Steps between C-alpha positions, in 0.01 A plus 500: 500500500764747387257742346734799542870541533646558846505865592855617557641787698727604212828396335659406831204297625680169490836621623627433851551845656775609731390429853436788737545340840202625701610302806837679498337839444204537738439857381430379146283219632301750706466729200340218299264423787397865538444541128296179498265643763462836322146561376485554124825320419390196305732219394593652167571848637708360784712298257538803273620713793773250577609484137509880471681585825720190538399431859184534704678723752578743219139490383364578847752780540429657161348845471134544415602646165709191422215270597255694284747478214506124556126497435353488852174686567515780755292302752747211489793740545331628814454148629868420436601807700303362793684167500645410840670206664213480750276363224723199441574396859292183468675403175850551641420323826360199314799477265754531780331243725634197311792424264258301281312819408603709202398797291557468126475805276540552129850625582604157635666234288311242706165630372326205324582509128166370372314766697737778389377454141161652576420867446295490821760310702472589869777748588572314822424166661496395863633144526521254786699188422748393231573765235645231271152349467396812306765425236416136451266367230147554627161370393192683626220275623165665572136405520176504692491586870196273532672214321363149461682202646592389148637846423718500812623149418596615150681805639694280742600257224626776270679688781674183619624428148633854455663504845686176432639655183633791704247759380361757740121516543370857519148573621295733719458328840122485448266218598443212261734450205765747623534329838499151345783597264710665773459205738573231242816680393621527860414136575704396194803687637468782248504878516190717467424872487184665634418845365284682753233768468588644841804629683722209602429562867154359430381164368183471296313283552603484868458120510799473264746643752675165553515448122651848455769416756588181310517692173733762650728219622503311167443771242381856536210728588478802269296821502517845346281641776645689799494348846160532662302487172169314551343252254293739286320364189685731260836361613449150363505582126831678569622189681390288202715698255807422712415129503472506120807721457733286712415178320597338172137400452168478685297184563132538591378178659139582577314831469150635461415766244533772768820365657790735570718230345379614159656841574832330564465302177409810298799690636731207426383507139557877480852449635578250225496198733328171423169420667393143573162373615380165632160402354217374717147370476256704291263473797748651749465882539849515646642375168332756275776758540757245381281411202474868410878535518543200270254649248702824512829328422634358826672163468285209618711280728438169669863422592764716662766392251308683224562826685872435547547450126309817416703710747844399375552799264425766763690291756810530284452879492503502880813285489674762286416769757630279780827448317533876452439549871765242582747680276447827685537322836827334410674768292652665809582174680809280456271233354492317165293616203135386507549202265797376701311560823207298367736213419652514848155498656381205288811303596428571867139387470570175320223248440419438867294728724719782633404761758545873449759553776722233345490687169616823665791314661596306187490787250617799703223708338268725697160371606330768289696405189424131550128572545490690171699232319279221632190679374656540156616136489153380604339698218744349250427146623845429646400483867197383698390662826418208733359726772640562844804683359622192308591489130589232247666516162299359211641289218487683165 
């Protein structure tokens, strides 16, 4: 269901940018947070400010005349002048409370590459968990909150298959299909990402608090909303665009004609990503959304392997970005070139299960470099992620 080409940010949309280390520069981090909470500064304007002034601190410190020249309305300039650190106390306190919490902005090299391609990419993301999960090959799995038992069983089967291949399952932490996919992935030893429609200090629905904790420990929780943001209805379409934007493709397992999952599927198609739908009974209202998607060009799937084959081309694109990222990580280190480093890593893995810590010791490469290389090697079919931090080389 690639009805339109992916919308790009411009000529540099696919490039890996130089990283601005927000953690090392708290003033820049705070500037992003203050700008994010400024009324009238939408995603596009905030990104344009950064591109024009080179840093968010410079943008916040710019004169009103300079801001007007940059295209901001007078009312927004007034709001920017009112920015204060008091407004972001909750954000800073939440971020500083745990080393597993991060803020990613469009200025960071760690910003997810698939999401960066979008013109409406969120300027910043709050993350709790493993940042590397955001760079791995992801498949979005969404569907009905009021799912049937058969629908949940199907979601679990597909998620288990993907998890055992080392793919990350991305969904929205909702009842029904979302929860079934997250849980099956975790039970299979895989990694999963939950994109939330609230601030990450809240869990919605509340009954999924234990599930959210498991996801943070074995994947990541992600939100563009500031700390303290409640679960308002208008937030969930915005959440859905992030689910679609992070992923190589979107699978809808079960959905009614009014399901929010159809929003995710539509956005995925607009972003140039494949959309897949599982058919159901013609008598089941919860299958009618999937049937509509199939009529509109989504790929009908009954087996998970069909999806893997369809995603290979865009998976290779992600692999190219990962290799570029690895090159920028290693160019200032006394480490081998990427191809040589890949060979050293493959030799260390061998054809028996090998844990991550052993790879760090055997290769002498940094943990971050190894993580990036493993993701690239998985996409190219050289390595299998066995779960639990163990990897195995595959015969070619």
